[in-house]
C-alpha positions in Angstrom: -54.0 -38.5 20.6 -55.6 -40.1 23.7 -59.4 -40.2 23.6 -59.1 -38.7 27.1 -58.4 -35.3 25.4 -62.1 -35.2 24.8 -62.6 -34.5 28.5 -60.6 -31.3 28.3 -62.5 -28.0 28.6 -64.2 -27.2 25.3 -62.4 -23.9 25.1 -59.1 -25.6 25.5 -59.8 -28.0 22.6 -61.0 -25.1 20.4 -57.9 -23.1 21.3 -55.8 -26.1 20.4 -57.4 -26.4 17.0 -57.1 -22.7 16.4 -53.5 -22.6 17.5 -52.6 -25.6 15.3 -54.1 -23.7 12.3 -52.4 -20.4 13.0 -49.0 -22.0 13.7 -49.2 -24.0 10.5 -50.0 -20.9 8.4 -47.2 -19.0 10.1 -44.7 -21.8 9.5 -45.8 -21.9 5.8 -44.9 -18.3 5.3 -41.3 -19.0 6.2 -41.0 -22.0 3.9 -39.2 -21.1 0.7 -41.2 -21.2 -2.6 -41.7 -24.8 -3.9 -41.8 -25.1 -7.7 -43.2 -28.0 -9.5 -40.8 -30.8 -10.2 -39.3 -30.9 -13.7 -41.0 -34.3 -14.3 -44.3 -33.4 -12.7 -46.2 -33.9 -15.9 -44.4 -37.1 -16.8 -46.3 -40.3 -15.7 -45.1 -43.9 -15.9 -48.1 -45.1 -18.0 -48.3 -43.0 -21.1 -49.9 -45.7 -23.4 -52.2 -44.8 -26.2 -55.2 -47.2 -26.0 -58.3 -47.1 -28.1 -57.2 -43.7 -29.4 -57.0 -42.2 -25.9 -53.6 -40.8 -24.9 -52.5 -41.7 -21.3 -55.5 -43.9 -21.4 -55.6 -45.5 -18.0 -54.7 -42.3 -16.2 -57.6 -40.7 -18.0 -60.2 -43.5 -17.5 -59.3 -44.1 -13.9 -61.0 -40.8 -13.1 -64.4 -42.3 -13.9 -64.9 -43.4 -10.3 -64.7 -39.8 -9.2 -67.5 -38.9 -11.7 -69.7 -41.8 -10.6 -69.3 -41.2 -6.9 -69.7 -37.4 -7.2 -72.9 -37.7 -9.1 -74.3 -40.4 -6.8 -73.5 -38.3 -3.8 -75.2 -35.2 -5.3 -78.3 -37.2 -6.3 -78.6 -38.8 -2.9 -78.3 -35.5 -1.1 -81.4 -34.2 -2.9 -83.4 -37.3 -2.0 -85.9 -37.1 0.9 -84.3 -40.2 2.5 -81.1 -38.2 3.1 -82.8 -36.0 5.7 -82.4 -38.5 8.4 -78.6 -38.3 8.1 -78.5 -34.6 9.2 -79.9 -33.1 12.4 -79.7 -29.7 10.8 -80.2 -29.3 7.1 -77.4 -26.7 6.8 -75.0 -29.6 7.5 -75.6 -31.0 4.0 -74.1 -27.8 2.4 -70.4 -28.8 2.7 -71.3 -32.3 1.4 -73.0 -30.8 -1.6 -69.7 -28.9 -2.3 -67.7 -32.0 -1.6 -69.5 -34.3 -4.0 -69.7 -31.5 -6.7 -65.9 -31.2 -6.2 -65.5 -35.0 -6.5 -67.5 -35.1 -9.8 -65.6 -32.1 -11.2 -62.3 -33.7 -10.2 -63.1 -36.6 -12.4 -63.7 -34.3 -15.4 -60.9 -32.0 -14.6 -58.3 -34.7 -13.9 -59.4 -36.6 -17.0 -59.0 -33.4 -19.1 -55.6 -32.8 -17.6 -54.3 -36.3 -18.2 -55.3 -36.2 -21.9 -52.4 -33.8 -22.4 -50.6 -33.0 -19.1 -49.4 -29.4 -19.0 -49.3 -26.3 -16.7 -52.2 -24.8 -18.7 -54.4 -27.8 -17.9 -53.3 -28.5 -14.3 -55.6 -25.9 -12.6 -58.6 -27.9 -13.9 -57.3 -30.8 -12.0 -56.4 -28.9 -8.8 -59.3 -26.5 -8.4 -62.1 -29.0 -7.7 -59.8 -31.0 -5.4 -59.4 -27.9 -3.1 -63.2 -27.8 -2.8 -63.2 -31.4 -1.6 -60.4 -30.9 1.0 -61.8 -27.6 2.4 -65.5 -28.7 2.4 -64.7 -31.9 4.4 -62.8 -29.8 7.0 -65.7 -27.4 7.3 -68.1 -30.4 7.6 -66.2 -31.8 10.6 -66.2 -28.4 12.3 -70.0 -28.2 11.8 -70.6 -31.8 13.1 -68.2 -31.9 16.0 -67.6 -28.3 17.2 -70.3 -25.9 16.1 -72.7 -25.8 13.2 -72.7 -22.0 12.8 -69.0 -21.7 13.1 -68.4 -24.4 10.4 -70.9 -22.9 8.1 -69.3 -19.4 8.5 -65.9 -21.0 7.7 -67.0 -22.8 4.6 -66.8 -19.9 2.1 -63.5 -18.5 3.4 -61.9 -21.9 3.3 -63.1 -22.5 -0.3 -61.7 -19.2 -1.3 -58.4 -20.0 0.3 -58.3 -23.3 -1.6 -59.1 -21.7 -4.9 -56.6 -18.9 -4.2 -53.8 -21.4 -3.6 -54.2 -22.7 -7.2 -54.6 -19.2 -8.6 -51.4 -18.2 -6.8 -49.4 -21.1 -8.2 -50.7 -20.4 -11.7 -49.9 -16.7 -11.8 -46.5 -17.3 -10.2 -45.9 -20.0 -12.8 -46.6 -17.5 -15.6 -43.9 -15.3 -14.1 -41.3 -18.1 -14.0 -41.6 -19.1 -10.3 -44.5 -21.5 -9.9 -44.8 -21.5 -6.2 -46.7 -24.7 -5.3 -46.4 -24.6 -1.5 -49.8 -23.0 -0.7 -51.6 -25.7 -2.8 -49.6 -28.4 -0.9 -50.8 -26.8 2.3 -54.4 -26.9 1.2 -54.0 -30.6 0.2 -52.3 -31.9 3.3 -53.4 -29.7 6.2 -57.1 -30.4 6.0 -56.6 -34.2 6.7 -54.4 -33.3 9.6 -57.1 -30.9 10.9 -59.9 -33.4 10.4 -57.9 -36.1 12.3 -57.3 -33.7 15.2 -60.9 -32.6 15.4 -62.0 -36.3 15.4 -59.6 -37.0 18.2 -60.6 -34.0 20.3 -64.4 -33.8 19.8 -67.1 -36.5 20.2 -69.1 -37.5 17.1 -72.6 -36.0 16.4 -73.3 -39.1 14.3 -72.5 -42.8 14.2 -70.2 -44.6 11.7 -67.1 -42.5 12.3 -65.2 -45.6 11.3 -66.2 -45.0 7.7 -64.5 -41.6 7.8 -61.4 -43.3 9.2 -61.5 -45.8 6.4 -61.7 -43.0 3.9 -58.7 -41.3 5.6 -56.5 -44.4 5.3 -57.6 -44.9 1.7 -56.5 -41.3 1.0 -53.1 -42.1 2.5 -52.9 -45.2 0.4 -53.7 -43.2 -2.7 -50.9 -40.7 -2.0 -48.5 -43.6 -1.6 -49.6 -45.1 -4.9 -49.0 -41.7 -6.5 -45.5 -41.5 -4.9 -44.5 -44.9 -6.3 -46.1 -44.4 -9.7 -43.1 -45.7 -11.7 -42.2 -48.5 -9.4 -45.7 -49.9 -9.4 -46.0 -49.7 -13.2 -42.6 -51.4 -13.6 -43.7 -54.2 -11.2 -47.2 -54.8 -12.7 -46.6 -53.9 -16.3 -50.3 -53.0 -16.6 -51.3 -50.6 -13.8 -49.4 -47.5 -12.7 -49.3 -46.0 -9.3 -51.1 -42.9 -10.6 -54.0 -44.9 -12.0 -54.3 -46.8 -8.7 -54.2 -43.5 -6.9 -57.3 -42.3 -8.8 -59.3 -45.4 -8.2 -58.3 -45.6 -4.5 -59.2 -42.0 -3.9 -62.5 -42.5 -5.7 -63.2 -45.5 -3.3 -62.3 -43.2 -0.4 -65.0 -40.7 -1.5 -67.5 -43.6 -1.8 -66.8 -44.5 1.8 -67.8 -41.0 2.8 -71.0 -41.4 0.9 -71.7 -44.7 2.7 -71.0 -43.0 6.0 -73.6 -40.4 5.3 -76.2 -42.9 4.1 -75.8 -45.2 7.1 -75.2 -42.8 10.0 -77.7 -41.7 12.5 -77.5 -38.9 15.1 -75.9 -39.7 18.5 -78.8 -39.1 20.9 -76.6 -37.8 23.8 -74.2 -35.7 21.6 -75.0 -32.5 23.4 -74.3 -34.0 26.8 -70.7 -32.8 27.1 -68.5 -34.5 29.7 -68.4 -32.6 33.0 -64.7 -32.2 32.5 -65.6 -29.7 29.7 -66.6 -27.2 32.4 -64.2 -24.3 32.9 -62.3 -24.2 36.2 -64.9 -21.7 37.5 -67.6 -24.2 36.9 -69.2 -22.3 34.0 -70.0 -24.3 30.8 -68.9 -22.3 27.8 -71.1 -24.3 25.4 -72.2 -27.9 24.8 -72.4 -28.5 21.2 -73.7 -25.0 20.7 -72.1 -21.7 19.7 -68.6 -20.6 20.8 
């Protein structure tokens, strides 16, 4: 999307974001139920090492635990205050890094004995990561109060997507489509927000690096068996865990190194409505 889109009226950009969200949800309702694949719980590397089943798929979750704990500790340090113009902006990142740490524990627990019963412990914290990052971008680029108001409903939506899969699975259906939506739509939403709205802070390139690392992690996951067959040591799924952990670390680096953009609230004149009235400039809708 051309950077010139940032010169559109603010209401136009907000309407585009809202429309994209509503259309995606409407389309999702017409998608038929998506069950888990029959081999969903079968991974290429199932080696027992040092008494740990599926050892590398389990241990490769350690980066999540480390990064999540580092992020939480840093957010409570006084030095982190300079990374936020409003202290409420740290809330979605607290949720994010808590979700990252819990993903490490939950995914490790799941991979010890992959099954439908253990899968929610892997999925639930990840939904918190996806949704909190989307809310953070709304707060930082569109409106702080709006993003804060969206955080809890978005988290509930993420958790509900896993609960919906689990209970439909108990009744023999196992509809996975709403979780897939929660996993893949937030990155699309974040990319759109980044394209349409100017940054409140520096070092957006770190966020972009995290995005591309996330894409790489999904590709590693997709080619789990092929990568393991090629290397004979590492599987695609283990690489996925490590790469996604590095992506989360880049988000932490972004927060630690960024500073507020001094002229953030100076919206381009093109953001004015045709009547010449300015709906808002970094403030409320």
